[in-house]
N, CA, C and O atoms as a GROMACS GRO file, in nm:
protein
  304
    1MET      N    1  -0.331  -5.346 -11.200
    1MET     CA    2  -0.382  -5.254 -11.101
    1MET      C    3  -0.321  -5.117 -11.130
    1MET      O    4  -0.201  -5.109 -11.159
    2SER      N    5  -0.398  -5.011 -11.121
    2SER     CA    6  -0.348  -4.877 -11.151
    2SER      C    7  -0.271  -4.822 -11.032
    2SER      O    8  -0.287  -4.867 -10.919
    3ASP      N    9  -0.186  -4.722 -11.060
    3ASP     CA   10  -0.110  -4.658 -10.952
    3ASP      C   11  -0.204  -4.589 -10.855
    3ASP      O   12  -0.173  -4.582 -10.736
    4ALA      N   13  -0.316  -4.537 -10.902
    4ALA     CA   14  -0.411  -4.468 -10.815
    4ALA      C   15  -0.464  -4.562 -10.706
    4ALA      O   16  -0.494  -4.518 -10.595
    5ALA      N   17  -0.475  -4.690 -10.738
    5ALA     CA   18  -0.523  -4.786 -10.639
    5ALA      C   19  -0.420  -4.809 -10.528
    5ALA      O   20  -0.456  -4.852 -10.418
    6ASN      N   21  -0.292  -4.781 -10.556
    6ASN     CA   22  -0.186  -4.802 -10.458
    6ASN      C   23  -0.159  -4.679 -10.373
    6ASN      O   24  -0.079  -4.687 -10.279
    7VAL      N   25  -0.222  -4.568 -10.402
    7VAL     CA   26  -0.199  -4.445 -10.326
    7VAL      C   27  -0.269  -4.455 -10.191
    7VAL      O   28  -0.388  -4.484 -10.183
    8LYS      N   29  -0.192  -4.430 -10.085
    8LYS     CA   30  -0.247  -4.437  -9.950
    8LYS      C   31  -0.316  -4.305  -9.917
    8LYS      O   32  -0.270  -4.200  -9.962
    9PRO      N   33  -0.424  -4.308  -9.840
    9PRO     CA   34  -0.492  -4.184  -9.802
    9PRO      C   35  -0.403  -4.102  -9.708
    9PRO      O   36  -0.326  -4.156  -9.629
   10LEU      N   37  -0.416  -3.970  -9.718
   10LEU     CA   38  -0.342  -3.880  -9.630
   10LEU      C   39  -0.420  -3.870  -9.499
   10LEU      O   40  -0.491  -3.773  -9.474
   11ASP      N   41  -0.404  -3.973  -9.416
   11ASP     CA   42  -0.486  -3.987  -9.296
   11ASP      C   43  -0.419  -3.937  -9.168
   11ASP      O   44  -0.475  -3.950  -9.060
   12ASP      N   45  -0.300  -3.880  -9.180
   12ASP     CA   46  -0.231  -3.825  -9.064
   12ASP      C   47  -0.197  -3.680  -9.092
   12ASP      O   48  -0.196  -3.637  -9.208
   13ARG      N   49  -0.171  -3.604  -8.988
   13ARG     CA   50  -0.134  -3.462  -9.000
   13ARG      C   51   0.000  -3.443  -8.929
   13ARG      O   52   0.015  -3.480  -8.813
   14CYS      N   53   0.096  -3.385  -8.999
   14CYS     CA   54   0.229  -3.362  -8.943
   14CYS      C   55   0.221  -3.253  -8.836
   14CYS      O   56   0.171  -3.144  -8.863
   15PRO      N   57   0.270  -3.281  -8.715
   15PRO     CA   58   0.263  -3.180  -8.610
   15PRO      C   59   0.360  -3.064  -8.632
   15PRO      O   60   0.345  -2.959  -8.568
   16ARG      N   61   0.457  -3.080  -8.720
   16ARG     CA   62   0.552  -2.972  -8.745
   16ARG      C   63   0.501  -2.875  -8.851
   16ARG      O   64   0.502  -2.754  -8.830
   17CYS      N   65   0.458  -2.928  -8.966
   17CYS     CA   66   0.417  -2.840  -9.078
   17CYS      C   67   0.266  -2.832  -9.096
   17CYS      O   68   0.217  -2.743  -9.164
   18GLY      N   69   0.193  -2.926  -9.036
   18GLY     CA   70   0.048  -2.928  -9.050
   18GLY      C   71  -0.002  -2.996  -9.176
   18GLY      O   72  -0.123  -3.006  -9.198
   19GLY      N   73   0.090  -3.042  -9.259
   19GLY     CA   74   0.052  -3.108  -9.384
   19GLY      C   75   0.000  -3.249  -9.364
   19GLY      O   76   0.035  -3.315  -9.266
   20GLY      N   77  -0.083  -3.294  -9.457
   20GLY     CA   78  -0.134  -3.430  -9.452
   20GLY      C   79  -0.032  -3.528  -9.508
   20GLY      O   80   0.041  -3.496  -9.601
   21PHE      N   81  -0.029  -3.647  -9.450
   21PHE     CA   82   0.059  -3.753  -9.500
   21PHE      C   83   0.006  -3.887  -9.452
   21PHE      O   84  -0.081  -3.893  -9.366
   22HIS      N   85   0.060  -3.993  -9.508
   22HIS     CA   86   0.023  -4.128  -9.464
   22HIS      C   87   0.142  -4.188  -9.391
   22HIS      O   88   0.249  -4.204  -9.449
   23CYS      N   89   0.124  -4.222  -9.266
   23CYS     CA   90   0.227  -4.290  -9.189
   23CYS      C   91   0.219  -4.439  -9.223
   23CYS      O   92   0.114  -4.501  -9.207
   24GLY      N   93   0.328  -4.494  -9.268
   24GLY     CA   94   0.327  -4.633  -9.313
   24GLY      C   95   0.379  -4.732  -9.211
   24GLY      O   96   0.412  -4.845  -9.247
   25VAL      N   97   0.387  -4.693  -9.084
   25VAL     CA   98   0.444  -4.781  -8.984
   25VAL      C   99   0.368  -4.914  -8.974
   25VAL      O  100   0.429  -5.017  -8.942
   26ASN      N  101   0.239  -4.914  -8.999
   26ASN     CA  102   0.161  -5.037  -8.988
   26ASN      C  103   0.132  -5.102  -9.123
   26ASN      O  104   0.056  -5.199  -9.130
   27ASP      N  105   0.191  -5.050  -9.231
   27ASP     CA  106   0.173  -5.109  -9.364
   27ASP      C  107   0.258  -5.235  -9.379
   27ASP      O  108   0.348  -5.260  -9.299
   28ALA      N  109   0.227  -5.312  -9.481
   28ALA     CA  110   0.302  -5.435  -9.504
   28ALA      C  111   0.447  -5.407  -9.542
   28ALA      O  112   0.537  -5.482  -9.502
   29GLY      N  113   0.470  -5.301  -9.618
   29GLY     CA  114   0.606  -5.266  -9.660
   29GLY      C  115   0.668  -5.166  -9.564
   29GLY      O  116   0.602  -5.121  -9.470
   30PRO      N  117   0.793  -5.132  -9.588
   30PRO     CA  118   0.858  -5.036  -9.499
   30PRO      C  119   0.800  -4.895  -9.515
   30PRO      O  120   0.761  -4.855  -9.624
   31CYS      N  121   0.795  -4.822  -9.406
   31CYS     CA  122   0.748  -4.684  -9.406
   31CYS      C  123   0.851  -4.598  -9.479
   31CYS      O  124   0.971  -4.621  -9.465
   32PRO      N  125   0.807  -4.499  -9.556
   32PRO     CA  126   0.903  -4.412  -9.625
   32PRO      C  127   1.000  -4.341  -9.530
   32PRO      O  128   1.110  -4.304  -9.572
   33CYS      N  129   0.963  -4.323  -9.405
   33CYS     CA  130   1.053  -4.254  -9.313
   33CYS      C  131   1.178  -4.336  -9.284
   33CYS      O  132   1.277  -4.281  -9.235
   34THR      N  133   1.178  -4.465  -9.314
   34THR     CA  134   1.296  -4.547  -9.290
   34THR      C  135   1.410  -4.511  -9.384
   34THR      O  136   1.523  -4.557  -9.364
   35THR      N  137   1.383  -4.430  -9.485
   35THR     CA  138   1.488  -4.387  -9.578
   35THR      C  139   1.562  -4.263  -9.526
   35THR      O  140   1.661  -4.221  -9.586
   36VAL      N  141   1.515  -4.205  -9.415
   36VAL     CA  142   1.575  -4.084  -9.359
   36VAL      C  143   1.658  -4.122  -9.237
   36VAL      O  144   1.610  -4.191  -9.147
   37THR      N  145   1.784  -4.077  -9.234
   37THR     CA  146   1.872  -4.106  -9.122
   37THR      C  147   1.875  -3.986  -9.029
   37THR      O  148   1.913  -3.876  -9.069
   38LEU      N  149   1.836  -4.008  -8.904
   38LEU     CA  150   1.836  -3.904  -8.801
   38LEU      C  151   1.935  -3.942  -8.692
   38LEU      O  152   1.945  -4.058  -8.654
   39SER      N  153   2.008  -3.842  -8.643
   39SER     CA  154   2.101  -3.868  -8.534
   39SER      C  155   2.023  -3.910  -8.409
   39SER      O  156   1.904  -3.880  -8.396
   40THR      N  157   2.091  -3.977  -8.319
   40THR     CA  158   2.029  -4.018  -8.193
   40THR      C  159   1.982  -3.896  -8.116
   40THR      O  160   1.875  -3.897  -8.056
   41GLU      N  161   2.064  -3.790  -8.117
   41GLU     CA  162   2.027  -3.666  -8.047
   41GLU      C  163   1.900  -3.606  -8.105
   41GLU      O  164   1.810  -3.567  -8.031
   42LEU      N  165   1.892  -3.599  -8.238
   42LEU     CA  166   1.773  -3.542  -8.303
   42LEU      C  167   1.651  -3.629  -8.275
   42LEU      O  168   1.542  -3.576  -8.250
   43GLN      N  169   1.666  -3.760  -8.278
   43GLN     CA  170   1.553  -3.848  -8.247
   43GLN      C  171   1.501  -3.819  -8.107
   43GLN      O  172   1.380  -3.815  -8.086
   44GLY      N  173   1.590  -3.799  -8.011
   44GLY     CA  174   1.550  -3.769  -7.874
   44GLY      C  175   1.476  -3.636  -7.865
   44GLY      O  176   1.376  -3.625  -7.795
   45ARG      N  177   1.526  -3.534  -7.937
   45ARG     CA  178   1.460  -3.403  -7.936
   45ARG      C  179   1.320  -3.413  -7.997
   45ARG      O  180   1.226  -3.349  -7.949
   46LEU      N  181   1.306  -3.492  -8.103
   46LEU     CA  182   1.175  -3.509  -8.166
   46LEU      C  183   1.079  -3.579  -8.071
   46LEU      O  184   0.962  -3.541  -8.062
   47ARG      N  185   1.125  -3.680  -8.002
   47ARG     CA  186   1.040  -3.752  -7.906
   47ARG      C  187   0.995  -3.662  -7.791
   47ARG      O  188   0.883  -3.674  -7.742
   48GLU      N  189   1.084  -3.572  -7.748
   48GLU     CA  190   1.048  -3.479  -7.641
   48GLU      C  191   0.942  -3.379  -7.686
   48GLU      O  192   0.856  -3.340  -7.608
   49LYS      N  193   0.949  -3.338  -7.812
   49LYS     CA  194   0.860  -3.234  -7.862
   49LYS      C  195   0.726  -3.289  -7.911
   49LYS      O  196   0.622  -3.229  -7.885
   50TRP      N  197   0.728  -3.402  -7.981
   50TRP     CA  198   0.606  -3.456  -8.040
   50TRP      C  199   0.590  -3.604  -8.007
   50TRP      O  200   0.689  -3.677  -7.997
   51SER      N  201   0.467  -3.647  -7.991
   51SER     CA  202   0.441  -3.788  -7.963
   51SER      C  203   0.395  -3.864  -8.087
   51SER      O  204   0.380  -3.986  -8.084
   52SER      N  205   0.371  -3.792  -8.197
   52SER     CA  206   0.326  -3.857  -8.319
   52SER      C  207   0.431  -3.844  -8.429
   52SER      O  208   0.529  -3.772  -8.415
   53CYS      N  209   0.409  -3.914  -8.538
   53CYS     CA  210   0.501  -3.914  -8.651
   53CYS      C  211   0.501  -3.780  -8.724
   53CYS      O  212   0.402  -3.707  -8.722
   54LEU      N  213   0.613  -3.750  -8.788
   54LEU     CA  214   0.625  -3.634  -8.875
   54LEU      C  215   0.628  -3.682  -9.019
   54LEU      O  216   0.661  -3.797  -9.046
   55CYS      N  217   0.592  -3.594  -9.112
   55CYS     CA  218   0.595  -3.630  -9.254
   55CYS      C  219   0.740  -3.645  -9.301
   55CYS      O  220   0.832  -3.592  -9.238
   56VAL      N  221   0.760  -3.716  -9.410
   56VAL     CA  222   0.894  -3.741  -9.462
   56VAL      C  223   0.961  -3.609  -9.501
   56VAL      O  224   1.082  -3.595  -9.481
   57SER      N  225   0.887  -3.515  -9.555
   57SER     CA  226   0.947  -3.386  -9.594
   57SER      C  227   1.008  -3.316  -9.473
   57SER      O  228   1.119  -3.263  -9.482
   58CYS      N  229   0.937  -3.315  -9.361
   58CYS     CA  230   0.991  -3.252  -9.240
   58CYS      C  231   1.110  -3.331  -9.187
   58CYS      O  232   1.208  -3.272  -9.143
   59LEU      N  233   1.102  -3.464  -9.189
   59LEU     CA  234   1.214  -3.544  -9.142
   59LEU      C  235   1.340  -3.518  -9.224
   59LEU      O  236   1.449  -3.507  -9.169
   60VAL      N  237   1.325  -3.507  -9.355
   60VAL     CA  238   1.439  -3.478  -9.443
   60VAL      C  239   1.496  -3.340  -9.410
   60VAL      O  240   1.617  -3.323  -9.401
   61ALA      N  241   1.407  -3.241  -9.393
   61ALA     CA  242   1.453  -3.106  -9.360
   61ALA      C  243   1.526  -3.104  -9.226
   61ALA      O  244   1.632  -3.042  -9.215
   62LEU      N  245   1.473  -3.172  -9.127
   62LEU     CA  246   1.535  -3.176  -8.996
   62LEU      C  247   1.670  -3.250  -9.001
   62LEU      O  248   1.765  -3.208  -8.936
   63ALA      N  249   1.677  -3.357  -9.077
   63ALA     CA  250   1.803  -3.430  -9.092
   63ALA      C  251   1.908  -3.341  -9.158
   63ALA      O  252   2.028  -3.358  -9.134
   64GLY      N  253   1.863  -3.247  -9.241
   64GLY     CA  254   1.953  -3.155  -9.308
   64GLY      C  255   1.988  -3.032  -9.226
   64GLY      O  256   2.061  -2.945  -9.273
   65GLY      N  257   1.938  -3.024  -9.102
   65GLY     CA  258   1.975  -2.915  -9.014
   65GLY      C  259   1.870  -2.808  -8.993
   65GLY      O  260   1.898  -2.706  -8.930
   66ALA      N  261   1.750  -2.827  -9.045
   66ALA     CA  262   1.642  -2.728  -9.026
   66ALA      C  263   1.604  -2.720  -8.879
   66ALA      O  264   1.624  -2.814  -8.802
   67ALA      N  265   1.549  -2.606  -8.841
   67ALA     CA  266   1.502  -2.585  -8.704
   67ALA      C  267   1.380  -2.672  -8.676
   67ALA      O  268   1.304  -2.705  -8.766
   68LEU      N  269   1.362  -2.709  -8.549
   68LEU     CA  270   1.245  -2.789  -8.511
   68LEU      C  271   1.116  -2.716  -8.544
   68LEU      O  272   1.021  -2.777  -8.595
   69GLU      N  273   1.112  -2.589  -8.516
   69GLU     CA  274   0.992  -2.509  -8.541
   69GLU      C  275   0.999  -2.443  -8.678
   69GLU      O  276   1.105  -2.394  -8.718
   70ILE      N  277   0.890  -2.442  -8.748
   70ILE     CA  278   0.881  -2.370  -8.876
   70ILE      C  279   0.843  -2.226  -8.844
   70ILE      O  280   0.743  -2.201  -8.777
   71GLN      N  281   0.923  -2.135  -8.891
   71GLN     CA  282   0.895  -1.993  -8.867
   71GLN      C  283   0.786  -1.946  -8.963
   71GLN      O  284   0.800  -1.960  -9.085
   72GLU      N  285   0.678  -1.891  -8.908
   72GLU     CA  286   0.570  -1.841  -8.991
   72GLU      C  287   0.612  -1.707  -9.049
   72GLU      O  288   0.683  -1.630  -8.985
   73ALA      N  289   0.566  -1.680  -9.169
   73ALA     CA  290   0.596  -1.551  -9.232
   73ALA      C  291   0.532  -1.440  -9.152
   73ALA      O  292   0.418  -1.451  -9.108
   74GLN      N  293   0.605  -1.336  -9.131
   74GLN     CA  294   0.553  -1.224  -9.054
   74GLN      C  295   0.452  -1.148  -9.137
   74GLN      O  296   0.471  -1.129  -9.258
   75ALA      N  297   0.344  -1.103  -9.073
   75ALA     CA  298   0.240  -1.025  -9.142
   75ALA      C  299   0.299  -0.892  -9.184
   75ALA      O  300   0.376  -0.830  -9.112
   76GLN      N  301   0.261  -0.850  -9.303
   76GLN     CA  302   0.312  -0.723  -9.354
   76GLN      C  303   0.220  -0.610  -9.326
   76GLN      O  304   0.248  -0.496  -9.363
   0.00000   0.00000   0.00000
């Protein structure tokens, strides 16, 4: 079987960055987000702000201390 056959569709949209991703919570294997460690406090803040999953890239950034909101570039 080719790797292309194993690629999951980007069927979800991250509420933080707006990027497409596949949430694997209902897949047979573990979701990629299980590789990211978030503090209990950060988990609570995320639950208060969003009701849906975030992409792994945002979770990694947040675990590393990034702000909850992504600052948009100011128009020049």
